[in-house]
N, CA, C, O and the ligand as a Tripos MOL2 file, in Angstrom:
@<TRIPOS>MOLECULE
protein
  225   223    57     0     0
PROTEIN
NO_CHARGES

@<TRIPOS>ATOM
      1 N         -30.1330  140.2180 -200.0500 N.3       1 MET1
      2 CA        -28.9690  139.4220 -199.9450 C.3       1 MET1
      3 C         -29.3370  137.9970 -199.6840 C.2       1 MET1
      4 O         -30.2870  137.7140 -198.9540 O.2       1 MET1
      5 N         -28.5730  137.0680 -200.2920 N.am      2 ASP2
      6 CA        -28.7990  135.6440 -200.0440 C.3       2 ASP2
      7 C         -28.2080  135.2020 -198.6530 C.2       2 ASP2
      8 O         -27.2910  135.8370 -198.1320 O.2       2 ASP2
      9 N         -28.6640  134.2930 -198.1810 N.am      3 THR3
     10 CA        -28.1460  133.5220 -196.9700 C.3       3 THR3
     11 C         -27.6850  132.1600 -197.3610 C.2       3 THR3
     12 O         -28.3070  131.3930 -198.0960 O.2       3 THR3
     13 N         -26.4650  131.9230 -196.7640 N.am      4 CYS4
     14 CA        -25.8970  130.5550 -197.0630 C.3       4 CYS4
     15 C         -26.7220  129.5820 -196.2220 C.2       4 CYS4
     16 O         -26.8680  129.7290 -195.0080 O.2       4 CYS4
     17 N         -27.2910  128.5140 -196.9730 N.am      5 PRO5
     18 CA        -28.1030  127.5370 -196.2660 C.3       5 PRO5
     19 C         -27.4800  126.6440 -195.3630 C.2       5 PRO5
     20 O         -28.0990  125.9330 -194.5710 O.2       5 PRO5
     21 N         -26.0960  126.6890 -195.5020 N.am      6 VAL6
     22 CA        -25.2900  125.6910 -194.6420 C.3       6 VAL6
     23 C         -24.9860  126.3890 -193.3930 C.2       6 VAL6
     24 O         -25.2230  125.7730 -192.3540 O.2       6 VAL6
     25 N         -24.4930  127.5890 -193.3150 N.am      7 CYS7
     26 CA        -24.1040  128.1250 -191.9630 C.3       7 CYS7
     27 C         -24.7710  129.3910 -191.6980 C.2       7 CYS7
     28 O         -24.4710  130.0830 -190.7250 O.2       7 CYS7
     29 N         -25.6870  129.7170 -192.5570 N.am      8 ASN8
     30 CA        -26.6220  130.9140 -192.1690 C.3       8 ASN8
     31 C         -25.9420  132.2440 -192.3450 C.2       8 ASN8
     32 O         -26.5570  133.2380 -191.9590 O.2       8 ASN8
     33 N         -24.7730  132.3820 -192.8700 N.am      9 SER9
     34 CA        -24.1920  133.6750 -192.9110 C.3       9 SER9
     35 C         -24.5750  134.3490 -194.2460 C.2       9 SER9
     36 O         -25.0050  133.6920 -195.1940 O.2       9 SER9
     37 N         -24.4050  135.6640 -194.2830 N.am     10 GLN10
     38 CA        -24.7920  136.3730 -195.6190 C.3      10 GLN10
     39 C         -23.8340  136.0980 -196.6770 C.2      10 GLN10
     40 O         -22.6210  136.0580 -196.4740 O.2      10 GLN10
     41 N         -24.4110  135.8990 -197.8630 N.am     11 VAL11
     42 CA        -23.5000  135.6900 -199.0030 C.3      11 VAL11
     43 C         -23.3510  136.9600 -199.7900 C.2      11 VAL11
     44 O         -24.3120  137.5430 -200.2930 O.2      11 VAL11
     45 N         -22.0540  137.3770 -199.8790 N.am     12 LYS12
     46 CA        -21.8180  138.6900 -200.4060 C.3      12 LYS12
     47 C         -21.5910  138.5610 -201.8710 C.2      12 LYS12
     48 O         -22.0940  139.4350 -202.5760 O.2      12 LYS12
     49 N         -20.9040  137.5970 -202.4470 N.am     13 ASP13
     50 CA        -20.8930  137.4830 -203.7750 C.3      13 ASP13
     51 C         -21.2500  136.0590 -204.2950 C.2      13 ASP13
     52 O         -20.8290  135.0740 -203.6890 O.2      13 ASP13
     53 N         -21.9710  135.9450 -205.3380 N.am     14 LYS14
     54 CA        -22.4570  134.6490 -205.8390 C.3      14 LYS14
     55 C         -21.5160  133.7100 -206.4280 C.2      14 LYS14
     56 O         -21.8390  133.0480 -207.4140 O.2      14 LYS14
     57 N         -20.2900  133.6050 -205.8450 N.am     15 LYS15
     58 CA        -19.3520  132.6690 -206.4600 C.3      15 LYS15
     59 C         -19.6540  131.3760 -206.3640 C.2      15 LYS15
     60 O         -19.5210  130.6420 -207.3440 O.2      15 LYS15
     61 N         -20.0840  130.9350 -205.2210 N.am     16 TYR16
     62 CA        -20.5000  129.5200 -205.0150 C.3      16 TYR16
     63 C         -21.9070  129.2210 -204.9590 C.2      16 TYR16
     64 O         -22.6710  129.7380 -204.1430 O.2      16 TYR16
     65 N         -22.2640  128.3260 -205.8940 N.am     17 SER17
     66 CA        -23.6540  128.0960 -206.0480 C.3      17 SER17
     67 C         -23.9360  126.6200 -206.2110 C.2      17 SER17
     68 O         -23.0540  125.8190 -206.5180 O.2      17 SER17
     69 N         -25.3340  126.2530 -205.9700 N.am     18 GLY18
     70 CA        -25.5760  124.8010 -206.3100 C.3      18 GLY18
     71 C         -27.0390  124.8300 -206.5700 C.2      18 GLY18
     72 O         -27.7230  125.7200 -206.0640 O.2      18 GLY18
     73 N         -27.5740  123.8920 -207.3440 N.am     19 ILE19
     74 CA        -28.9670  123.8160 -207.6680 C.3      19 ILE19
     75 C         -29.5690  122.5620 -207.0250 C.2      19 ILE19
     76 O         -28.9450  121.5010 -207.0510 O.2      19 ILE19
     77 N         -30.6970  122.6610 -206.4850 N.am     20 LEU20
     78 CA        -31.3430  121.5070 -205.8990 C.3      20 LEU20
     79 C         -32.8870  121.6600 -206.2410 C.2      20 LEU20
     80 O         -33.5310  122.6620 -205.9310 O.2      20 LEU20
     81 N         -33.4180  120.5560 -206.9170 N.am     21 ASP21
     82 CA        -34.7650  120.7380 -207.2470 C.3      21 ASP21
     83 C         -35.1460  121.9570 -208.1820 C.2      21 ASP21
     84 O         -36.2620  122.4760 -208.1420 O.2      21 ASP21
     85 N         -34.2260  122.3370 -208.9510 N.am     22 GLY22
     86 CA        -34.3840  123.4530 -209.8160 C.3      22 GLY22
     87 C         -34.3650  124.9020 -209.0960 C.2      22 GLY22
     88 O         -34.7440  125.9430 -209.6340 O.2      22 GLY22
     89 N         -33.8990  124.7930 -207.8940 N.am     23 VAL23
     90 CA        -33.8290  126.0880 -207.1990 C.3      23 VAL23
     91 C         -32.3430  126.3700 -206.9250 C.2      23 VAL23
     92 O         -31.6140  125.4880 -206.4730 O.2      23 VAL23
     93 N         -31.8780  127.6710 -207.2160 N.am     24 ALA24
     94 CA        -30.4240  127.9280 -207.0010 C.3      24 ALA24
     95 C         -30.2120  128.2480 -205.4940 C.2      24 ALA24
     96 O         -31.0670  128.8560 -204.8500 O.2      24 ALA24
     97 N         -29.1330  127.8500 -204.9980 N.am     25 TYR25
     98 CA        -28.6120  128.2580 -203.6460 C.3      25 TYR25
     99 C         -27.2660  128.8970 -203.8020 C.2      25 TYR25
    100 O         -26.4940  128.5510 -204.6960 O.2      25 TYR25
    101 N         -26.9770  129.8640 -202.8990 N.am     26 TYR26
    102 CA        -25.6590  130.4160 -202.8960 C.3      26 TYR26
    103 C         -25.0560  130.1670 -201.5540 C.2      26 TYR26
    104 O         -25.7020  130.0630 -200.5110 O.2      26 TYR26
    105 N         -23.6580  130.0750 -201.6820 N.am     27 PHE27
    106 CA        -22.9380  129.8050 -200.3130 C.3      27 PHE27
    107 C         -21.8810  130.8380 -200.0360 C.2      27 PHE27
    108 O         -21.3750  131.4630 -200.9680 O.2      27 PHE27
    109 N         -21.5660  131.0160 -198.9030 N.am     28 CYS28
    110 CA        -20.4930  132.0330 -198.4800 C.3      28 CYS28
    111 C         -19.2570  131.5410 -198.9120 C.2      28 CYS28
    112 O         -18.4810  132.4070 -199.3170 O.2      28 CYS28
    113 N         -18.8550  130.3460 -198.9340 N.am     29 CYS29
    114 CA        -17.5570  129.8030 -199.2920 C.3      29 CYS29
    115 C         -17.6140  128.3480 -199.8970 C.2      29 CYS29
    116 O         -18.6390  127.6660 -199.8980 O.2      29 CYS29
    117 N         -16.4820  127.9740 -200.3750 N.am     30 GLY30
    118 CA        -16.3180  126.7760 -201.0230 C.3      30 GLY30
    119 C         -16.6290  125.5770 -200.0790 C.2      30 GLY30
    120 O         -17.2710  124.6180 -200.5090 O.2      30 GLY30
    121 N         -16.2020  125.6220 -198.8580 N.am     31 GLU31
    122 CA        -16.5350  124.6140 -197.8800 C.3      31 GLU31
    123 C         -18.0740  124.4020 -197.7530 C.2      31 GLU31
    124 O         -18.5480  123.2660 -197.7780 O.2      31 GLU31
    125 N         -18.7650  125.4000 -197.6300 N.am     32 CYS32
    126 CA        -20.2440  125.2370 -197.5250 C.3      32 CYS32
    127 C         -20.8530  124.6410 -198.8410 C.2      32 CYS32
    128 O         -21.7150  123.7620 -198.7970 O.2      32 CYS32
    129 N         -20.3780  125.1440 -199.9860 N.am     33 GLU33
    130 CA        -20.7440  124.4550 -201.1900 C.3      33 GLU33
    131 C         -20.5250  123.0540 -201.1570 C.2      33 GLU33
    132 O         -21.4540  122.3060 -201.4600 O.2      33 GLU33
    133 N         -19.4410  122.6080 -200.8350 N.am     34 LYS34
    134 CA        -18.9910  121.1500 -200.7250 C.3      34 LYS34
    135 C         -19.9280  120.4340 -199.7270 C.2      34 LYS34
    136 O         -20.3990  119.3480 -200.0620 O.2      34 LYS34
    137 N         -20.2180  120.9470 -198.5720 N.am     35 ASN35
    138 CA        -21.0200  120.3550 -197.6070 C.3      35 ASN35
    139 C         -22.3590  120.1660 -198.2460 C.2      35 ASN35
    140 O         -22.8920  119.0570 -198.1960 O.2      35 ASN35
    141 N         -22.9630  121.2180 -198.8710 N.am     36 PHE36
    142 CA        -24.2450  121.1670 -199.3500 C.3      36 PHE36
    143 C         -24.3440  120.0810 -200.4710 C.2      36 PHE36
    144 O         -25.3100  119.3230 -200.5510 O.2      36 PHE36
    145 N         -23.2950  120.0550 -201.3230 N.am     37 GLU37
    146 CA        -23.3940  118.9700 -202.4070 C.3      37 GLU37
    147 C         -23.3500  117.5510 -201.8580 C.2      37 GLU37
    148 O         -24.0030  116.6320 -202.3520 O.2      37 GLU37
    149 N         -22.4890  117.4160 -200.7360 N.am     38 PHE38
    150 CA        -22.3770  116.2300 -200.2130 C.3      38 PHE38
    151 C         -23.6710  115.6450 -199.4450 C.2      38 PHE38
    152 O         -23.8570  114.4280 -199.4220 O.2      38 PHE38
    153 N         -24.4930  116.4750 -198.8630 N.am     39 GLU39
    154 CA        -25.5710  116.0840 -198.1440 C.3      39 GLU39
    155 C         -26.7770  117.3020 -198.2980 C.2      39 GLU39
    156 O         -27.2390  117.8540 -197.2990 O.2      39 GLU39
    157 N         -27.1340  117.5750 -199.4310 N.am     40 PRO40
    158 CA        -28.1110  118.5790 -199.6610 C.3      40 PRO40
    159 C         -29.3860  118.4590 -198.7510 C.2      40 PRO40
    160 O         -29.7930  119.4440 -198.1350 O.2      40 PRO40
    161 N         -29.9580  117.3420 -198.6810 N.am     41 ARG41
    162 CA        -31.1110  117.1910 -197.9640 C.3      41 ARG41
    163 C         -31.0280  117.5300 -196.4730 C.2      41 ARG41
    164 O         -31.9920  117.9250 -195.8170 O.2      41 ARG41
    165 N         -29.9220  117.3630 -196.0460 N.am     42 LYS42
    166 CA        -29.6600  117.8440 -194.4920 C.3      42 LYS42
    167 C         -30.0140  119.2500 -194.3400 C.2      42 LYS42
    168 O         -30.6810  119.6400 -193.3820 O.2      42 LYS42
    169 N         -29.5580  120.0710 -195.3220 N.am     43 TYR43
    170 CA        -29.7190  121.4880 -195.2070 C.3      43 TYR43
    171 C         -31.0770  121.8550 -195.6570 C.2      43 TYR43
    172 O         -31.6180  122.8390 -195.1530 O.2      43 TYR43
    173 N         -31.6640  121.1690 -196.5380 N.am     44 MET44
    174 CA        -32.9330  121.4420 -196.9400 C.3      44 MET44
    175 C         -33.9560  121.1120 -195.9100 C.2      44 MET44
    176 O         -34.8980  121.8850 -195.7380 O.2      44 MET44
    177 N         -33.8340  119.9730 -195.1830 N.am     45 ASN45
    178 CA        -34.7050  119.7240 -193.9750 C.3      45 ASN45
    179 C         -34.6200  120.7670 -192.9810 C.2      45 ASN45
    180 O         -35.6320  121.1930 -192.4250 O.2      45 ASN45
    181 N         -33.4610  121.2000 -192.7320 N.am     46 CYS46
    182 CA        -33.2610  122.2330 -191.5370 C.3      46 CYS46
    183 C         -33.9200  123.5390 -192.0930 C.2      46 CYS46
    184 O         -34.4440  124.2680 -191.2510 O.2      46 CYS46
    185 N         -33.9550  123.8810 -193.2470 N.am     47 CYS47
    186 CA        -34.4040  125.3070 -193.6960 C.3      47 CYS47
    187 C         -35.9580  125.2130 -193.7490 C.2      47 CYS47
    188 O         -36.6610  126.0950 -193.2570 O.2      47 CYS47
    189 N         -36.4770  124.0880 -194.3780 N.am     48 MET48
    190 CA        -37.8710  124.1470 -194.9330 C.3      48 MET48
    191 C         -38.8730  123.4830 -193.6610 C.2      48 MET48
    192 O         -40.0340  123.8340 -193.4540 O.2      48 MET48
    193 N         -38.2660  122.6490 -193.0350 N.am     49 LYS49
    194 CA        -39.2270  121.8720 -192.0890 C.3      49 LYS49
    195 C         -39.0290  122.1880 -190.6760 C.2      49 LYS49
    196 O         -39.7930  121.8570 -189.7700 O.2      49 LYS49
    197 N         -37.8360  122.9200 -190.5420 N.am     50 LYS50
    198 CA        -37.3140  123.1390 -189.0860 C.3      50 LYS50
    199 C         -37.0770  121.8170 -188.4740 C.2      50 LYS50
    200 O         -36.6660  120.8880 -189.1680 O.2      50 LYS50
    201 N         -37.3030  121.6860 -187.2600 N.am     51 GLU51
    202 CA        -37.1610  120.4440 -186.7860 C.3      51 GLU51
    203 C         -38.5720  119.6980 -186.5470 C.2      51 GLU51
    204 O         -39.5000  120.2330 -185.9400 O.2      51 GLU51
    205 N         -38.6190  118.5250 -187.0420 N.am     52 LYS52
    206 CA        -39.8500  117.7710 -187.1300 C.3      52 LYS52
    207 C         -40.1130  117.4300 -185.6180 C.2      52 LYS52
    208 O         -39.2060  117.0290 -184.8880 O.2      52 LYS52
    209 N         -41.3200  117.5990 -185.2180 N.am     53 SER53
    210 CA        -41.6210  117.2440 -183.8350 C.3      53 SER53
    211 C         -41.5830  115.7580 -183.7410 C.2      53 SER53
    212 O         -41.8880  115.0600 -184.7080 O.2      53 SER53
    213 N         -41.1970  115.2350 -182.5350 N.am     54 LYS54
    214 CA        -40.9010  113.8700 -182.3270 C.3      54 LYS54
    215 C         -42.2320  113.1410 -182.2750 C.2      54 LYS54
    216 O         -43.1750  113.5000 -181.5680 O.2      54 LYS54
    217 N         -42.2300  112.0490 -183.1120 N.am     55 GLU55
    218 CA        -43.4050  111.1080 -183.2570 C.3      55 GLU55
    219 C         -42.9580  109.8400 -182.7400 C.2      55 GLU55
    220 O         -41.8590  109.3720 -183.0390 O.2      55 GLU55
    221 N         -43.8090  109.2500 -181.9450 N.am     56 LYS56
    222 CA        -43.4490  107.9030 -181.5980 C.3      56 LYS56
    223 C         -44.6620  106.8940 -181.8890 C.2      56 LYS56
    224 O         -44.5360  105.6930 -181.6520 O.2      56 LYS56
    225 ZN        -21.6060  129.2620 -195.3960 Zn       57 ZN57
@<TRIPOS>BOND
     1     1     2 1
     2     2     3 1
     3     3     4 2
     4     3     5 am
     5     5     6 1
     6     6     7 1
     7     7     8 2
     8     7     9 am
     9     9    10 1
    10    10    11 1
    11    11    12 2
    12    11    13 am
    13    13    14 1
    14    14    15 1
    15    15    16 2
    16    15    17 am
    17    17    18 1
    18    18    19 1
    19    19    20 2
    20    19    21 am
    21    21    22 1
    22    22    23 1
    23    23    24 2
    24    23    25 am
    25    25    26 1
    26    26    27 1
    27    27    28 2
    28    27    29 am
    29    29    30 1
    30    30    31 1
    31    31    32 2
    32    31    33 am
    33    33    34 1
    34    34    35 1
    35    35    36 2
    36    35    37 am
    37    37    38 1
    38    38    39 1
    39    39    40 2
    40    39    41 am
    41    41    42 1
    42    42    43 1
    43    43    44 2
    44    43    45 am
    45    45    46 1
    46    46    47 1
    47    47    48 2
    48    47    49 am
    49    49    50 1
    50    50    51 1
    51    51    52 2
    52    51    53 am
    53    53    54 1
    54    54    55 1
    55    55    56 2
    56    55    57 am
    57    57    58 1
    58    58    59 1
    59    59    60 2
    60    59    61 am
    61    61    62 1
    62    62    63 1
    63    63    64 2
    64    63    65 am
    65    65    66 1
    66    66    67 1
    67    67    68 2
    68    67    69 am
    69    69    70 1
    70    70    71 1
    71    71    72 2
    72    71    73 am
    73    73    74 1
    74    74    75 1
    75    75    76 2
    76    75    77 am
    77    77    78 1
    78    78    79 1
    79    79    80 2
    80    79    81 am
    81    81    82 1
    82    82    83 1
    83    83    84 2
    84    83    85 am
    85    85    86 1
    86    86    87 1
    87    87    88 2
    88    87    89 am
    89    89    90 1
    90    90    91 1
    91    91    92 2
    92    91    93 am
    93    93    94 1
    94    94    95 1
    95    95    96 2
    96    95    97 am
    97    97    98 1
    98    98    99 1
    99    99   100 2
   100    99   101 am
   101   101   102 1
   102   102   103 1
   103   103   104 2
   104   103   105 am
   105   105   106 1
   106   106   107 1
   107   107   108 2
   108   107   109 am
   109   109   110 1
   110   110   111 1
   111   111   112 2
   112   111   113 am
   113   113   114 1
   114   114   115 1
   115   115   116 2
   116   115   117 am
   117   117   118 1
   118   118   119 1
   119   119   120 2
   120   119   121 am
   121   121   122 1
   122   122   123 1
   123   123   124 2
   124   123   125 am
   125   125   126 1
   126   126   127 1
   127   127   128 2
   128   127   129 am
   129   129   130 1
   130   130   131 1
   131   131   132 2
   132   131   133 am
   133   133   134 1
   134   134   135 1
   135   135   136 2
   136   135   137 am
   137   137   138 1
   138   138   139 1
   139   139   140 2
   140   139   141 am
   141   141   142 1
   142   142   143 1
   143   143   144 2
   144   143   145 am
   145   145   146 1
   146   146   147 1
   147   147   148 2
   148   147   149 am
   149   149   150 1
   150   150   151 1
   151   151   152 2
   152   151   153 am
   153   153   154 1
   154   154   155 1
   155   155   156 2
   156   155   157 am
   157   157   158 1
   158   158   159 1
   159   159   160 2
   160   159   161 am
   161   161   162 1
   162   162   163 1
   163   163   164 2
   164   163   165 am
   165   165   166 1
   166   166   167 1
   167   167   168 2
   168   167   169 am
   169   169   170 1
   170   170   171 1
   171   171   172 2
   172   171   173 am
   173   173   174 1
   174   174   175 1
   175   175   176 2
   176   175   177 am
   177   177   178 1
   178   178   179 1
   179   179   180 2
   180   179   181 am
   181   181   182 1
   182   182   183 1
   183   183   184 2
   184   183   185 am
   185   185   186 1
   186   186   187 1
   187   187   188 2
   188   187   189 am
   189   189   190 1
   190   190   191 1
   191   191   192 2
   192   191   193 am
   193   193   194 1
   194   194   195 1
   195   195   196 2
   196   195   197 am
   197   197   198 1
   198   198   199 1
   199   199   200 2
   200   199   201 am
   201   201   202 1
   202   202   203 1
   203   203   204 2
   204   203   205 am
   205   205   206 1
   206   206   207 1
   207   207   208 2
   208   207   209 am
   209   209   210 1
   210   210   211 1
   211   211   212 2
   212   211   213 am
   213   213   214 1
   214   214   215 1
   215   215   216 2
   216   215   217 am
   217   217   218 1
   218   218   219 1
   219   219   220 2
   220   219   221 am
   221   221   222 1
   222   222   223 1
   223   223   224 2
@<TRIPOS>SUBSTRUCTURE
     1 MET1         2 RESIDUE 1 A MET
     2 ASP2         6 RESIDUE 1 A ASP
     3 THR3        10 RESIDUE 1 A THR
     4 CYS4        14 RESIDUE 1 A CYS
     5 PRO5        18 RESIDUE 1 A PRO
     6 VAL6        22 RESIDUE 1 A VAL
     7 CYS7        26 RESIDUE 1 A CYS
     8 ASN8        30 RESIDUE 1 A ASN
     9 SER9        34 RESIDUE 1 A SER
    10 GLN10       38 RESIDUE 1 A GLN
    11 VAL11       42 RESIDUE 1 A VAL
    12 LYS12       46 RESIDUE 1 A LYS
    13 ASP13       50 RESIDUE 1 A ASP
    14 LYS14       54 RESIDUE 1 A LYS
    15 LYS15       58 RESIDUE 1 A LYS
    16 TYR16       62 RESIDUE 1 A TYR
    17 SER17       66 RESIDUE 1 A SER
    18 GLY18       70 RESIDUE 1 A GLY
    19 ILE19       74 RESIDUE 1 A ILE
    20 LEU20       78 RESIDUE 1 A LEU
    21 ASP21       82 RESIDUE 1 A ASP
    22 GLY22       86 RESIDUE 1 A GLY
    23 VAL23       90 RESIDUE 1 A VAL
    24 ALA24       94 RESIDUE 1 A ALA
    25 TYR25       98 RESIDUE 1 A TYR
    26 TYR26      102 RESIDUE 1 A TYR
    27 PHE27      106 RESIDUE 1 A PHE
    28 CYS28      110 RESIDUE 1 A CYS
    29 CYS29      114 RESIDUE 1 A CYS
    30 GLY30      118 RESIDUE 1 A GLY
    31 GLU31      122 RESIDUE 1 A GLU
    32 CYS32      126 RESIDUE 1 A CYS
    33 GLU33      130 RESIDUE 1 A GLU
    34 LYS34      134 RESIDUE 1 A LYS
    35 ASN35      138 RESIDUE 1 A ASN
    36 PHE36      142 RESIDUE 1 A PHE
    37 GLU37      146 RESIDUE 1 A GLU
    38 PHE38      150 RESIDUE 1 A PHE
    39 GLU39      154 RESIDUE 1 A GLU
    40 PRO40      158 RESIDUE 1 A PRO
    41 ARG41      162 RESIDUE 1 A ARG
    42 LYS42      166 RESIDUE 1 A LYS
    43 TYR43      170 RESIDUE 1 A TYR
    44 MET44      174 RESIDUE 1 A MET
    45 ASN45      178 RESIDUE 1 A ASN
    46 CYS46      182 RESIDUE 1 A CYS
    47 CYS47      186 RESIDUE 1 A CYS
    48 MET48      190 RESIDUE 1 A MET
    49 LYS49      194 RESIDUE 1 A LYS
    50 LYS50      198 RESIDUE 1 A LYS
    51 GLU51      202 RESIDUE 1 A GLU
    52 LYS52      206 RESIDUE 1 A LYS
    53 SER53      210 RESIDUE 1 A SER
    54 LYS54      214 RESIDUE 1 A LYS
    55 GLU55      218 RESIDUE 1 A GLU
    56 LYS56      222 RESIDUE 1 A LYS
    57 ZN57       225 GROUP 0 **** ****
């Protein structure tokens, strides 16, 4: 089962989807789809890099 990258809930049907860098993502609801399209990098950073350690 896919996980919604925006809110981390389980995606039951693949109604809402988006593509970033050639990879398809599925969302639990239209709101999450909108949020992802509005600011996809925000969610990608959180999923792939976790939190970057603080550098000064
Ligand atoms: Zn969601």
